[in-house]
Every structure is written in C-alpha cells, then in structure tokens.
RODO-2510 file (C-alpha; in nm, 4 decimals, decimal comma):
residues 252
     n   res          X          Y          Z
     1     m     0,0000     0,0000     0,0000
     2     a     0,2816     0,2376     0,0965
     3     e     0,4704     0,1402    -0,2184
     4     n     0,1676     0,2197    -0,4338
     5     s     0,1336     0,5582    -0,2607
     6     r     0,4986     0,6349    -0,3286
     7     r     0,4472     0,5438    -0,6937
     8     g     0,1503     0,7803    -0,7095
     9     l     0,3549     1,0603    -0,5561
    10     a     0,6365     0,9923    -0,8012
    11     w     0,3939     1,0070    -1,0975
    12     r     0,2506     1,3380    -0,9728
    13     a     0,6023     1,4775    -0,9179
    14     r     0,7036     1,3848    -1,2718
    15     w     0,3796     1,5135    -1,4280
    16     p     0,2397     1,7835    -1,2009
    17     a    -0,1246     1,8731    -1,2402
    18     p    -0,1683     2,1396    -1,5077
    19     r    -0,2249     2,4933    -1,3945
    20     r    -0,5530     2,6628    -1,4647
    21     r    -0,4210     2,8318    -1,7750
    22     d    -0,2782     2,5022    -1,8940
    23     a    -0,6090     2,3192    -1,8811
    24     g    -0,6340     2,0746    -2,1632
    25     w    -0,2674     1,9717    -2,1657
    26     i    -0,2116     1,6006    -2,2206
    27     p     0,0382     1,3932    -2,0131
    28     s     0,3071     1,2131    -2,2110
    29     p     0,6287     1,0257    -2,1262
    30     d     0,8266     1,3464    -2,1966
    31     g     0,6054     1,5680    -1,9894
    32     w     0,2881     1,7575    -2,0520
    33     t     0,1954     1,8056    -2,4175
    34     p     0,0255     2,1395    -2,4831
    35     p    -0,2896     2,1592    -2,6911
    36     r    -0,2687     2,2690    -3,0545
    37     v    -0,3065     2,6401    -2,9696
    38     p    -0,2457     2,6854    -2,5965
    39     g    -0,4518     2,9619    -2,4415
    40     r    -0,6324     3,0396    -2,7689
    41     l    -0,9332     2,9218    -2,9613
    42     d    -0,8754     2,6617    -3,2277
    43     r    -0,7994     2,8237    -3,5620
    44     r    -1,0691     2,6091    -3,7203
    45     l    -1,3173     2,7975    -3,5038
    46     i    -1,1618     3,1434    -3,5402
    47     c    -1,1686     3,1597    -3,9202
    48     p    -1,5442     3,0949    -3,9576
    49     l    -1,6151     3,3371    -3,6728
    50     r    -1,4123     3,6092    -3,8394
    51     r    -1,5862     3,5440    -4,1693
    52     q    -1,9297     3,5698    -4,0075
    53     l    -1,8238     3,8894    -3,8289
    54     r    -1,7187     4,0490    -4,1575
    55     r    -2,0494     3,9568    -4,3167
    56     l    -2,2443     4,0941    -4,0207
    57     t    -2,0435     4,4170    -4,0270
    58     r    -2,1129     4,4665    -4,3957
    59     r    -2,4842     4,4042    -4,3485
    60     l    -2,5039     4,6606    -4,0700
    61     a    -2,2878     4,9171    -4,2484
    62     p    -2,4865     5,2053    -4,3972
    63     e    -2,2620     5,2297    -4,7033
    64     r    -2,1885     4,9653    -4,9618
    65     s    -1,9264     4,8953    -5,2244
    66     i    -1,9280     4,7802    -5,5838
    67     v    -1,6964     4,5330    -5,7537
    68     v    -1,6972     4,5369    -6,1323
    69     f    -1,6251     4,2055    -6,3028
    70     h    -1,7263     4,0212    -6,6176
    71     p    -1,6883     3,6472    -6,6838
    72     r    -1,5271     3,7299    -7,0171
    73     y    -1,2272     3,8680    -6,8282
    74     t    -1,1052     3,5083    -6,8087
    75     a    -1,0261     3,5087    -7,1814
    76     a    -0,6518     3,4741    -7,2353
    77     l    -0,4657     3,7306    -7,4434
    78     p    -0,2131     3,6019    -7,6975
    79     n     0,1524     3,6029    -7,5873
    80     l     0,0636     3,7436    -7,2435
    81     p     0,2244     3,5375    -6,9619
    82     v    -0,0399     3,6237    -6,7016
    83     d    -0,2945     3,4048    -6,5254
    84     a    -0,6197     3,4682    -6,7125
    85     l    -0,8216     3,3521    -6,4097
    86     r    -0,6673     3,5944    -6,1595
    87     a    -0,9676     3,8305    -6,1539
    88     e    -1,2125     3,5450    -6,1102
    89     r    -1,0051     3,3978    -5,8275
    90     l    -0,9828     3,7330    -5,6524
    91     l    -1,3582     3,7738    -5,6699
    92     a    -1,4173     3,4204    -5,5398
    93     f    -1,1882     3,4896    -5,2431
    94     l    -1,3557     3,8212    -5,1599
    95     v    -1,7005     3,6617    -5,1691
    96     s    -1,5985     3,3565    -4,9653
    97     e    -1,4409     3,5767    -4,6961
    98     g    -1,7535     3,7878    -4,6686
    99     l    -1,5744     4,1027    -4,7876
   100     v    -1,8009     4,1352    -5,0914
   101     r    -2,1661     4,0428    -5,1297
   102     r    -2,2813     3,8836    -5,4524
   103     r    -2,5324     4,1623    -5,5058
   104     d    -2,2438     4,4130    -5,5008
   105     v    -2,0860     4,2584    -5,8124
   106     a    -2,1705     4,4514    -6,1296
   107     q    -2,1064     4,3575    -6,4905
   108     p    -1,9854     4,6307    -6,7274
   109     a    -2,0848     4,7112    -7,0823
   110     p    -1,8206     4,7692    -7,3514
   111     i    -1,7377     5,1270    -7,4411
   112     t    -1,8498     5,2623    -7,7768
   113     l    -1,6332     5,3635    -8,0705
   114     k    -1,7473     5,7215    -8,0177
   115     q    -1,6127     5,7178    -7,6618
   116     i    -1,2841     5,5741    -7,7869
   117     g    -1,2577     5,8468    -8,0504
   118     r    -1,2705     6,1199    -7,7867
   119     v    -0,9343     6,0047    -7,6501
   120     h    -0,7626     5,8206    -7,9353
   121     d    -0,6848     5,9383    -8,2866
   122     a    -0,9276     5,8277    -8,5550
   123     d    -0,6506     5,6934    -8,7823
   124     y    -0,5123     5,4833    -8,4988
   125     v    -0,8543     5,3385    -8,4126
   126     r    -0,9160     5,2421    -8,7762
   127     s    -0,5750     5,0745    -8,7993
   128     l    -0,6555     4,8369    -8,5131
   129     h    -0,8505     4,6112    -8,7494
   130     d    -0,5210     4,5196    -8,9156
   131     p    -0,3510     4,2151    -8,7565
   132     a    -0,0136     4,3589    -8,8610
   133     v    -0,0797     4,6585    -8,6317
   134     l    -0,1898     4,4446    -8,3367
   135     g     0,1071     4,2083    -8,3652
   136     p     0,3730     4,4463    -8,2242
   137     i     0,1356     4,5608    -7,9494
   138     f     0,0900     4,2023    -7,8276
   139     g     0,4477     4,0961    -7,8940
   140     g     0,3738     3,8299    -8,1539
   141     t     0,1554     3,7195    -8,4375
   142     v    -0,2153     3,7987    -8,4188
   143     s    -0,4446     3,6026    -8,6488
   144     d    -0,7417     3,7459    -8,8350
   145     d    -0,9924     3,5614    -8,6148
   146     q    -0,8331     3,7100    -8,3010
   147     v    -0,8714     4,0744    -8,4035
   148     d    -1,2377     4,1208    -8,3148
   149     r    -1,2001     3,9186    -7,9954
   150     l    -0,9129     4,1379    -7,8752
   151     l    -1,0921     4,4611    -7,9601
   152     d    -1,4140     4,3495    -7,7910
   153     l    -1,2294     4,2299    -7,4814
   154     q    -1,0403     4,5547    -7,4291
   155     r    -1,3526     4,7586    -7,4965
   156     l    -1,5161     4,5560    -7,2197
   157     h    -1,2261     4,6201    -6,9813
   158     a    -1,2463     4,9916    -7,0532
   159     g    -1,6201     4,9767    -6,9892
   160     g    -1,5508     4,8194    -6,6508
   161     t    -1,3215     5,1048    -6,5506
   162     m    -1,5850     5,3530    -6,6601
   163     r    -1,8519     5,1673    -6,4610
   164     a    -1,6457     5,1755    -6,1422
   165     m    -1,5392     5,5382    -6,1845
   166     r    -1,8931     5,6600    -6,2493
   167     a    -2,0186     5,4706    -5,9425
   168     a    -1,7508     5,6341    -5,7259
   169     a    -1,8335     5,9793    -5,8650
   170     a    -2,2054     5,9279    -5,7989
   171     a    -2,1336     5,8221    -5,4414
   172     a    -1,9205     6,1325    -5,3894
   173     r    -2,2015     6,3551    -5,5161
   174     d    -2,4411     6,1873    -5,2725
   175     g    -2,2029     6,2352    -4,9799
   176     r    -2,1291     5,8642    -4,9334
   177     r    -1,7710     5,8878    -4,8101
   178     r    -1,7328     5,5194    -4,7229
   179     f    -1,8237     5,3982    -5,0695
   180     t    -1,5605     5,1920    -5,2513
   181     a    -1,5567     5,1020    -5,6199
   182     v    -1,3230     4,8261    -5,7384
   183     h    -1,2622     4,7062    -6,0913
   184     l    -1,0971     4,3664    -6,1293
   185     g    -0,9830     4,4428    -6,4833
   186     g    -0,8524     4,7301    -6,6877
   187     g    -0,5243     4,9060    -6,6160
   188     l    -0,4356     4,9549    -6,9841
   189     h    -0,1767     5,2178    -6,8986
   190     h     0,0544     5,1786    -7,2004
   191     a    -0,1983     5,2946    -7,4595
   192     r    -0,1284     5,6435    -7,5962
   193     p    -0,3670     5,8651    -7,7925
   194     d    -0,2053     5,7698    -8,1232
   195     e    -0,0618     5,4224    -8,0608
   196     g    -0,0904     5,1100    -7,8493
   197     a     0,1815     4,9207    -7,6652
   198     g     0,2377     4,6585    -7,4001
   199     f    -0,0868     4,4642    -7,4631
   200     c    -0,2871     4,7890    -7,4297
   201     l    -0,5098     4,9126    -7,7132
   202     f    -0,7323     5,1687    -7,5386
   203     h    -0,6472     5,3745    -7,2306
   204     d    -0,9415     5,2850    -7,0084
   205     v    -0,8733     5,5437    -6,7379
   206     a    -0,8433     5,8312    -6,9854
   207     i    -1,1697     5,7307    -7,1532
   208     a    -1,3457     5,7070    -6,8164
   209     v    -1,2168     6,0479    -6,7036
   210     d    -1,3339     6,1997    -7,0320
   211     r    -1,6807     6,0544    -6,9681
   212     l    -1,6902     6,2084    -6,6199
   213     r    -1,5858     6,5471    -6,7575
   214     r    -1,8713     6,5382    -7,0051
   215     e    -2,1116     6,4538    -6,7223
   216     g    -2,0123     6,7642    -6,5309
   217     f    -1,7276     6,6494    -6,3069
   218     d    -1,4723     6,9295    -6,2911
   219     g    -1,2609     6,8183    -5,9941
   220     r    -0,9043     6,7034    -5,9753
   221     v    -0,8038     6,3435    -6,0416
   222     l    -0,5143     6,1491    -5,8896
   223     i    -0,4002     5,8349    -6,0722
   224     v    -0,1694     5,6129    -5,8656
   225     d    -0,0129     5,3400    -6,0801
   226     l     0,1345     5,0457    -5,8862
   227     d     0,2140     4,8262    -6,1841
   228     l     0,5557     4,6731    -6,2390
   229     h     0,6005     4,8872    -6,5510
   230     d     0,5911     5,2625    -6,5986
   231     g     0,2537     5,4133    -6,6855
   232     d     0,3907     5,5990    -6,9857
   233     g     0,0607     5,6004    -7,1717
   234     t    -0,1138     5,7647    -6,8782
   235     r     0,1266     6,0574    -6,8805
   236     a     0,0846     6,0955    -7,2567
   237     c    -0,2948     6,1009    -7,2354
   238     f    -0,3042     6,3628    -6,9596
   239     a     0,0002     6,5686    -7,0571
   240     r    -0,2160     6,8784    -7,1246
   241     d    -0,4663     6,8296    -6,8425
   242     e    -0,3539     7,0215    -6,5353
   243     r    -0,6398     6,8782    -6,3295
   244     v    -0,5017     6,5247    -6,3534
   245     h    -0,1932     6,4195    -6,1576
   246     t    -0,0276     6,0861    -6,2330
   247     l     0,1987     5,8954    -5,9951
   248     s     0,3667     5,5809    -6,1251
   249     v     0,5369     5,3684    -5,8586
   250     h     0,7049     5,1055    -6,0715
   251     a     1,0160     4,8895    -6,0492
   252     r     1,3172     5,0313    -6,2258
***
C-alpha cells in the first residue's frame, strides 16, 4: 500500500497537475503536451467566426461597395504570360471571406467607338482592325480571327473602368464617403492617344475620365499606378490636363 502511494507521488512529481491556464494539456512520457493552440481558440473555429463577423459588419454598415467584373475577363490574351483567371479567383476569395456580397458585383458594358474616338486618334482606331498593327502591341503574331475578340475584350475592360469610376463619382455627389468602387480588370496604362503598346489598345482610365468630364465632373483626379512597368501612356494622355496628376510607382 505504501509502495503504491509512493508510486503515485512519483507520478505526480514527474507530471504535475496542469495549472488553470494550462487546462487541456495532455500527459506524455516526456512531460505535458500542450494543446494545438495553448490559451487560444482553435484556428478552425476562429476563421469561420471572423468570416461571419465580416459579413455581419457589412450588413449593418450604412454604405456599400461595388466590384466590377465580367466572366469574359477570363479570356486569355495572346503572348501574355499572365494568369487569365486571376480576376475570377480574386472575386471568389472576396465573396468567400464575406468582404463582398454577390449583389455588389456589377457587370460592365463595352465602351463605344465614339467614346474611344474622344481620346484616341481616328486613324489609330481604324488601324486596329489590321492584324499587322496588333502584332507588335501584343508581342507576336495575331491572327485574323483574333482581331475582333481582342478589340471586344479591351472595350469591355475599358467599360468596366468607366462603370467603377462613375459609381464612385455618384457616391461622392451623394455624400457617401465610405463607398468603394473596385474594378478587377482594366489598367491599360501603355496605350497612348495615337498608338498602343504593351498589350494595351485603349487607355481605359483616360476614356473614363473623359466621360466624367462630359457629365459635369470638374474636380481634380489622382491616378496612382502600382504596376511593375511605368505608366507611360497615362502621362501621354493627360500631358495637357492640369487637373489630372499621375503617380507611377514602378520597379526600375
């Protein structure tokens, strides 16, 4: 009996009872093994709780946001080494995390040739139907059956930028300061008024700003370009517009 008591004391000396904050630790031959996340909730519980909290916050928030996306954005451009599904994957992540509601996703309409002509030279726009002109812009050969698809796709991207910019301008007029407009496409910052370059045919931001000017917006515009390459087309499009300031933060 005494020997058994000594054994019990020896076991308790080797593995002392866990303190209150260590509740849940498991005894092992090497000592006490802590739980997976000591002193914290399991991560498998935290992530869903955070997601539900984001969704609840957005539902209670008085302001809303808009995310512009079109399924045709997944079309791959020739000779462009970029993941064509990146916009779709970003949208899926934002929706799954509760950062964006499905009803906040808007599809754009392509811009018209008249809207393009207000920013780009007429001779340049007419030349874009020639595959020999598109080839250098896309860094390779462009077939005849790809011409219309490329023009339609970039018109759609430019329409998405216009959709997001007009939504932001409308929110500003209504005094909605917390409104956010996001476009998961566009960024055709190499296109100049008289030529295209770097996979860019139409300068979507310049066309959208021109549309806002015609609708009465007379304020200043700041364009912050965070692309890897210099936004040379943006500077060319707004070289004579003192109300537009461009800032290109690119890798040199």
